[in-house]
C-alpha positions in Angstrom: 0.0 0.0 0.0 1.5 3.4 -1.0 2.3 5.9 1.8 -0.3 8.5 2.4 0.5 11.9 0.8 2.0 14.5 3.1 1.3 18.2 3.0 3.3 20.1 0.4 6.4 21.7 1.9 5.4 25.2 0.6 2.0 24.8 2.4 3.8 23.7 5.6 6.1 26.7 5.4 3.2 29.1 4.8 1.4 27.6 7.8 4.5 27.9 10.0 5.0 31.5 8.9 1.4 32.4 9.8 1.8 30.7 13.1 4.9 32.9 13.7 2.7 36.0 13.3 0.2 34.4 15.8 3.0 33.6 18.3 3.6 37.3 18.8 0.4 37.0 20.8 1.4 33.6 22.2 -1.0 31.7 19.9 -0.4 29.0 17.4 -3.4 29.4 15.1 -2.6 30.1 11.4 -6.0 31.9 11.2 -5.0 34.2 14.0 -1.6 34.7 12.3 -3.4 35.7 9.0 -5.4 38.4 10.8 -2.2 39.7 12.5 -0.7 40.0 9.0 -3.9 41.7 7.7 -3.7 44.1 10.7 -0.2 45.1 9.6 -1.5 45.6 6.1 -4.2 47.9 7.4 -2.2 49.8 10.0 1.2 50.1 8.4 1.6 48.3 5.0 5.1 49.7 4.6 6.2 47.5 7.6 4.9 44.3 6.1 7.8 43.5 3.8 10.2 43.7 6.7 8.0 41.5 8.9 7.8 38.8 6.2 11.5 39.0 5.5 12.3 38.6 9.2 9.8 35.8 9.7 11.0 33.8 6.7 14.7 34.3 7.6 14.3 33.1 11.2 12.2 30.1 10.1 14.6 29.1 7.3 17.6 29.3 9.6 15.8 27.0 12.1 15.1 24.5 9.3 18.6 24.7 8.1 20.0 24.1 11.6 17.7 21.1 12.1 15.8 22.5 15.1 12.7 20.5 16.2 10.2 20.5 13.3 7.3 20.6 15.7 8.6 23.9 17.1 9.1 25.3 13.7 5.6 24.2 12.6 3.9 26.2 15.4 5.8 29.4 14.7 8.3 29.4 17.6 11.1 30.2 15.2 9.2 33.0 13.5 7.9 35.6 15.9 11.2 37.2 17.1 12.3 37.6 13.4 8.9 39.2 12.5 9.2 41.7 15.4 12.8 42.6 14.4 11.6 43.1 10.9 8.8 45.4 12.1 11.1 47.4 14.4 13.8 48.0 11.8 11.3 48.9 9.1 9.7 51.4 11.6 13.0 53.0 12.4 14.9 53.0 9.1 14.0 53.8 5.5 14.2 51.2 2.8 17.8 51.2 1.7 20.1 48.3 0.7 21.2 48.2 4.4 17.8 47.5 5.8 17.2 44.0 4.4 20.8 43.1 5.5 20.1 44.2 9.1 16.7 42.3 9.1 18.2 39.1 7.7 21.2 39.2 10.1 19.2 40.0 13.2 16.4 37.5 12.4 18.9 34.7 11.8 20.6 35.6 15.2 17.2 35.5 16.9 16.8 31.8 16.0 20.3 31.0 17.0 19.7 32.6 20.4 16.3 31.0 20.9 17.3 27.4 20.3 19.8 26.9 23.2 17.4 28.8 25.5 14.5 26.5 24.7 16.7 23.4 25.2 17.7 24.7 28.6 14.1 25.6 29.4 13.0 22.0 28.7 16.0 20.3 30.3 16.8 22.5 33.3 13.6 24.5 33.9 14.8 27.9 32.6 12.3 30.7 32.5 10.6 31.0 29.1 12.3 33.2 26.6 9.2 34.9 25.3 10.4 37.8 23.1 13.8 38.2 24.8 15.8 37.6 21.6 13.9 40.4 20.0 14.4 42.7 22.9 18.1 42.0 23.2 18.8 42.3 19.5 16.5 45.3 19.2 18.5 47.2 21.9 21.7 46.4 20.1 20.4 47.4 16.7 18.9 50.7 18.0 22.2 51.5 19.7 24.0 50.7 16.4 21.6 53.0 14.5 22.3 55.8 17.0 26.1 55.2 17.0 26.4 55.2 13.2 23.9 58.1 12.9 22.0 56.3 10.2 19.1 58.2 8.6 15.8 57.5 10.3 12.4 56.9 8.9 9.9 59.7 9.3 8.2 59.4 12.7 4.5 58.8 12.9 2.3 61.3 14.7 0.6 60.4 18.0 -3.0 61.2 18.6 -3.7 64.4 20.6 -5.3 64.2 24.0 -8.9 65.4 23.7 -11.4 65.2 26.5 -11.8 61.5 27.5 -15.1 59.8 26.6 -16.2 56.2 26.0 -15.2 56.3 22.3 -11.7 57.6 23.1 -11.4 54.9 25.7 -12.3 52.2 23.2 -10.0 53.5 20.6 -7.1 53.7 23.1 -7.7 50.1 24.1 -7.7 48.9 20.5 -4.5 50.9 19.9 -3.0 49.1 23.0 -3.5 45.8 21.1 -2.0 47.3 18.0 1.1 48.7 19.7 2.2 45.1 20.3 3.3 45.2 16.7 4.0 49.0 16.5 0.6 49.9 15.1 -1.5 52.9 16.4 -4.5 52.2 14.2 -7.7 51.2 16.1 -8.9 49.3 13.0 -5.8 47.2 13.1 -6.3 46.6 16.8 -9.8 45.5 16.1 -8.5 43.0 13.5 -6.0 41.7 16.1 -8.9 41.3 18.6 -10.9 39.3 16.0 -7.8 37.1 15.4 -7.4 36.4 19.1 -11.1 35.6 19.4 -10.7 33.2 16.5 -7.8 31.5 18.4 -9.3 31.5 21.9 -12.2 33.6 23.4 -10.6 33.7 26.8 -7.4 35.0 25.4 -9.3 37.8 23.6 -11.0 38.8 26.8 -7.7 38.9 28.7 -6.1 40.9 25.9 -8.9 43.5 26.2 -8.6 43.6 30.0 -4.8 44.0 29.7 -5.0 46.9 27.4 -7.8 48.5 29.3 -6.0 48.0 32.6 -2.8 49.6 31.2 -4.8 52.6 29.9 -6.7 53.0 33.2 -3.6 52.8 35.4 -1.7 55.2 33.2 -4.4 57.8 33.4 -4.8 57.2 37.2 -1.1 57.7 37.6 -1.0 60.9 35.7 1.2 59.8 33.0 1.1 61.6 29.6 -2.3 61.4 28.1 -1.0 61.3 24.6 1.0 58.1 25.3 -2.1 56.6 27.0 -4.3 57.4 24.1 -1.8 56.0 21.6 -1.8 52.6 23.5 1.8 52.9 24.6 0.9 51.7 28.2 -1.3 48.9 27.0 0.7 46.6 24.9 3.0 45.1 27.7 0.0 44.7 30.0 -1.8 43.0 27.1 1.0 40.5 26.6 1.4 39.8 30.3 -2.3 39.2 30.7 -2.4 36.7 27.8 0.8 34.9 28.9 -0.3 34.5 32.6 -3.9 33.6 31.8 -2.7 30.7 29.8 -0.9 29.2 32.8 -3.0 30.4 35.8 -6.8 29.9 36.2 -7.0 32.4 39.0 -7.7 36.0 37.6 -5.5 37.5 40.3 -2.3 36.4 38.7 -2.9 38.0 35.3 -4.2 41.1 37.1 -0.9 41.2 39.0 1.0 40.8 35.7 -0.8 43.7 34.2 0.1 45.9 37.2 3.8 44.8 37.2 4.2 45.3 33.5 2.9 48.8 33.8 5.0 49.7 36.9 8.2 48.4 35.3 7.8 50.3 32.0 8.9 53.8 33.2 12.1 52.4 34.6 13.4 51.8 31.1 12.8 55.4 30.2 14.9 56.4 33.2 17.7 54.1 32.0 17.5 55.6 28.5 16.4 52.2 27.0 13.3 51.7 24.8 11.0 49.4 26.8 9.9 47.3 23.8 8.4 44.1 25.4 10.8 43.8 28.3 8.3 44.9 31.0 6.0 42.1 29.9 8.9 39.6 30.1 10.1 40.8 33.5 6.5 40.7 34.9 6.1 37.1 33.8 9.5 36.1 35.0 8.9 37.7 38.5 5.6 36.0 38.9 7.0 32.6 37.7 9.9 32.9 40.1 7.6 34.0 42.9 5.1 31.1 42.4 7.9 28.6 42.2 9.5 29.9 45.4 6.1 29.8 47.1 5.4 26.3 46.0 8.8 25.2 47.2 8.3 26.9 50.6 4.9 25.2 51.0 6.3 21.9 50.1 9.3 22.2 52.5 7.0 23.3 55.4 4.6 20.4 54.9 5.3 17.9 57.7 6.3 14.4 56.4 4.7 11.4 58.0 
């Protein structure tokens, strides 16, 4: 009996690439990934070529290096490259240097992620999340500043009108979009639909994360323009999604939202762009705290 036909390699690669877009929001649904891609097309179509180049590069490097096919298939070797492609396309104009930087950094992101994931599985390391993107992003932005490379034209931020329900909803949607550097509410709505397609609970926590970030920023008296642009919502969104996947209690994701927001201003004080590092640190702190608590409870339990 002849072997059953397998999926065409090109179709497998397309599915893995779409899952890479979804993994930015910690999902592995190609449908969600397609809507993330469409959101970029809606909000900033000039960023899409860089995102595709970064995602393809990081995925192809993983395939060439023989990393676990299952990890590649669900997009784990795509999302850091996509984020680097987005960041570089946002900061730099399209010149011959830009694709070189995207390809190099996206390839390095896969090379950094692979040993981290092995150590996570063998030795219980903390999850990498988007740390390769953050580390390489910091290095690249420092390089851009050091070499005084020409920058792309900055996008304008929304002004701070009197707050009302409509402005609140638009800011919450922008908070979702800012995960991938978009300030378009329509793009944020597209992302919300993608998350709902992947998992309804995840979509709800994404909304709560962005809303919580906005509310805490306004309550703390931080710049209204930044709050309306969603700049205080995206790390809270990611922290809420990540922690809600692991913890059933709503208190843990709520704590993650608070921590992500409180950590964000510290990077401005250090002169570093926050990127997604507040989200990563919030999740790491809660993971380390829960492990320490579980160990303390286990050690204090009397043995018969």
